[in-house]
Every structure is written in structure tokens, then in C-alpha cells.
N, C-alpha and C positions, 0 to 999 in steps of 0.2 A: 419610529415603533422600538419603546427601550425593554430590554430585556432584562427578567428579574435574575436577582440573585440565587433563587431555588432552581430557576430554570435551567442555568447555565452550571450546577451542581449537580442537577440530576443530569447533564448533556458529559459532564464532566466523567460522572462515573460510569454511563453509561459508555463512554467508547475507551473505559480501562478494563472496565470488565468484558468487552465485545474483540477491541482488536489489541490491547495490549494482555490479554486473559488473564487479568487481575493484578496486573506489577505495576508499581509508580512507572510513568514514562520519564529514563534519564536518558543522556544525552547519549550514554554507550547504549542503549534500547533501543534509539531513534536511530541510531547510524547501523546500528545492526538490518533491523530494519529497512533502511533506503538500500543499503547495500541487495538483500533480498532483494527490493522491487526493480535496483537495475538490472540485474542478474535476469529475473523475468521477462521483463522489457524487449533488452537484448537477444534470447531466444526466443520469443515469439518473432521477433522480428528476422534472425538468424531463418528460422520456417518460413517465413512468410516470401525470402530470397531463395530457399529449394524450390516452395511450390513452385515460385512463380517461374522462378527459370526451367523447374521440370514440365510445366505448361507451354510456356512460348519455345523452346526447342524441342519440342517431339515425345 
């Protein structure tokens, strides 16, 4: 299946509007988003460990 140019442009515009809130994706913006994403994952992991410890040890 070959993606046409118009479909790619439409997808890029949609991602730019929804994910980047209208800003053009730059390396700086991607780095900031990556840091927030990793912090969120680490926070969820910490929460899971705390919950698991409480249920395991009483």
C-alpha cells in the first residue's frame, strides 16, 4: 500500500494540531516532551511499587 502525499500531509497536520498544540515540532520541543513522558512513566512505576508493597506486606 502506497501512502499518498495528501494523506501524509493531513496526518502531519493532525498530529501537529493535537499533540504539539499547533507548534512545529523542533528538537527542543521533542526533548521537553520526552522528559515529561519519562517522568510520567517513572511516577507510575513508583506508584505501582508503593501499591504492591502495601498489598503484599499488609
